[in-house]
N, C-alpha and C positions, 0 to 999 in steps of 0.2 A: 624294865625294857629290855626286850629279848634281844640278844646279840646276834649277829651275823652268822650264818653257819659258812665260817672260812674253809671247812673241808669242801663243802658244795661250790663255794665262790670261786676257788682256785683252779676248778676244772674248767671255767668259761672258756679260756682260749682255746682249749682241746676240743671242746663242745663246738666251737665255731668252725674250727679246722674239720671235725668229723661231719658237719653239715655241708661244708664245701666238697669235701670227699664223695658224699653220698650223690650230691648233684653231678658230680664228674663222672661218677660211675653210672649213673643214668645216662648222661649224655652218651656215653661211649657206646652202651650197648643199643641204645634208641638209634644213634648214626650208623648202625651197621644192621640195621632193618630187624631188629630182634623186637617182639611184642612184650611189654610190661605186662604182668597177670597177676591176679590174687588168687590165693585158694584157702580154705579154711583151716585153721589153725588148731581146732578140737575134732579131733577125727576118731574112728572106732578101731582104727589099728594102723600102726607103722609098719614098715619092714622090719621084720624080729632080728635084733643084732645082740650078739652074746653079752658084750661090754658096753651096751648102752642101753639105759634104763628111763623109760618114759614116764613122765609125769601124770598122774593118774588126774581125771577130770570126770567125777561121777562115774558112770558106767564107761566112758569113753577115756581118751587120753589127749594129751596137747602133742603136736606134731615135733619129732625130733629133726625132720626133714620134709619140706614140701615134695619131693622127688616123686612119689607115686603118684600125687594128683598132678605134676606137670607133665608126666610121661602119659597119663590118660588124655591128657589134652593133646598131645602130639599123635597119639593114636586114633583121636577122633577127627585129624585133619590140620590141626593148627599150625602154623608156621614156627620158626625158632622163637623161642620163650626165653625170658628172664624173670627173676623174682627176688626181690628184698624183703624178707620177712622176719618175725621173731620166730626162735625154737627153743625148746626146752629139753633138758637131759638132767634128771635127778643124779644129785649126789656130786656135781662138778662144780667144784670152787678151788683157785689157787691164782697165782699172780697171772697165769695164762688163761684160766677156766673159769666161766660163769654157768650157773644152771639155766639162766635165760640170756640168749645171745642172739645178735644179728646175723643171718646167713645171705648170701649171695649165691644162686642158683642160675646156672644158665644150661640150655638144651640146643643141640644143633642138630638138624636134619640131615639123613644122607653123607654122612662123615663119621671119622673115628676120633680117638683120643688125642691124635696128633694136633688137630685144629684146635683142641682145647688149649694146648699146650702153647700154641699160637697166640690165641686169645689172650693168656694170662702174660706173655711179653708185651702184646700191643697194649693192654690195660694198664700195666705197670710204666710203660713208656709215655704214655698218656697222663698219668698220675705224677710221673717225675719226669717233666721235659728235659733236665740235665744230665739223666742217665747215671746219676750218681746218689745213692741213697747213705746218708749218714746215720749210722746204728750204734749205739753205745760205743761210742769213741773210734770206730772203724768207719771208712768208707767202702759201700758196696757197689762194683760196677754193674750194671743192670743190661749192660749192652747184649742184645740177642744176636744169636741163639743161644738158650741157655743150656747148660750141660743136661745129658740125660744118663743115669746111673741104672742099671738093673738092680732089683733088691739082691738077687743072689750075688752079683759082684759086690755092693756095698758090704753084704755080710763077709764074705772073704776077705775083703780089706780091713775091716774093723771090727768084726766080731770074733768071740773064743769058739764058736761053732757055726757050721753052716746053716743058712735060713731052714732048710728040710730037717736038720737036727734039732733045731729049736722047736720047730712045730711039732715034731714028733716028742719031745719031751715038754710040751706044753709052756714053754718058756719065750714064745716068739715075742710077745709084748715087753716082756722084760728085758729080753736081750736089744730089741730095737731101741728102748727109752735109755737103757743104761750104759749100752756099750756102742750101738751103731749112730743114733741120731746126733750126739754129744760131738761126734769126728767128722761129721759133714761140712762143717765150715759154716761161713756166714751167707754162703750161697750165691745167687739163686740156683737151685738144683732141683731138678726132678726125678725122684725114684719111681723106676715103671717096671713093668712087666712081673706081677706078683705071682706065686706061685697059685695054683688053682684052688687049693684050699681057703684063700684068702681073697677071692674074686667077688664075694659080695654079689652085687648086681651087676658085674662087669661080664662080659663075653668073653670065652676063650679065644687064644690067638689062633687064627686058621693055620693050620699045619703045625701047630705046636700046642696042643690041648692041655700041656701040663701048666702052661701061664696064661695068665689072664691080663686083657688090655686094661689095665690099672696104673695110674700116675698119681702121685702125690707131690706137691709143690713145698720144697722149704727154702725159706728166705729169712736171713738173720737168725739161724738158729730155730725160727717158728715153724712149724707144721702148719700151712695157709691154706692148701687146698686139696681135695680129693676127687679124681675124676675117671669116669668110664667110658669107654665102647660100650653102649648098653646092651645087657642081654635081651633079647625079643623071644627066646623059647619059652613059652609056658609052662612046659612038663620040667624043664630043666630047672626054670625058676621056683615051680612049687616044690620040687624035692629040695632045693638048698634052703627055701624059706623053712619048710617042714623039720629037717636037720637042724637048722639054727634055733627053730622055736622047742625042739627035743633036748638041746645043749642047754637052753635057759633054764627049762624044768628041772633038769637034771642038776643045775646049779642052785636049785631052790628059788629061783625067781617067778615071780607071778605069770602065769600062762595069760597070753592074749590070742585072739583070734586072728587067724592069716587073713589079709588084705584081698579078699576074695573079688569085688569089682575089678581089681587092677589083674590079677589073673586070668580073669574072664576076657579082658580088653587087651591083653599082651600081645595077643595074634595080630593085632593091627598095629602095633607100634611098628613104625619104620625102621630100618638102620639109622641109628642116632648116637649121639654121643653127650654126657652131660658133666656137670662139674659143680661141685660146692666149695665155697670160698668164705672164710671167718670174716667179717667186715670189722670186728672189734679188734682182732690179730692185725689186719691191714691197718688199721688207724694207729694202733701202737706203733707200727712200723713207721709210718709216715709221720708221726709226731716226736719219735724218739723215745716215747714212754714205757719203761718196763713192765710197769704193772697195769693189767687189763681195767683195774677199778678206775684209773684215771682218763678212762677214754668213753667211759659212760655215765650218764648222770647219776643214777642210783644203783647200789648194790643190795643184794636182799637184806645184808646185815644193816642197812641204812635208811631201810623203810620203817 
């Protein structure tokens, strides 16, 4: 007689809580008038990023984010949108990482990244009505507004070099991960205003083009969300994509085509802001579980 899979059985309560959290997330956005949408998960091209590798699926790839498709819908006249979906990133596995995970993304028209930060505060207020989050033996106060700290100031306080020096030396990710992030505390905290070379798909700040309107949310020591005031200039976006793809090739990574339909429709994209939030990490925080494997039914090694 086959014995019960106790490694799977012990997750049941966490997965019940996960289901309830997803229901609350949907209710939050629907209650604020956002339209839930589904987009394809197998696509010709993602936005090129040096440090994120897509999983190949025939001649196409699995999405690393639904971002491009969602913004094409905004460009076609759709209202504010949100999506809960699976995404894939090759080679990511650890206590906080999975190669396949669940992402929440939402986009708002006629606004900027400050609205996204307020959305995050309101979402956590709905998920944690007491305003007190128990995490790893500590109690985190979620009372808004949450602190905003510029990336440059975070490096000044916590790193052995400035953010610009780290970028020039090719050590930004190393210094951020090893020196800055461990000293950010349990949060919640938004890192904001990234140097222009780290803008990705964010617009540059009006009046200060050395900085981009980008924010990242840290909570319980976890990087939880990454958001932008979106870049709507197709010429600048093409130049960034081309530079990123060239950097990928120089690093020996496989070449992928640029997302041409997105670039063609970008001139129609209204002023907007969008953010991606990792659902699995959110569930970790709300259940008090330090290992991401304990909040998903199966990890790749268990299939």
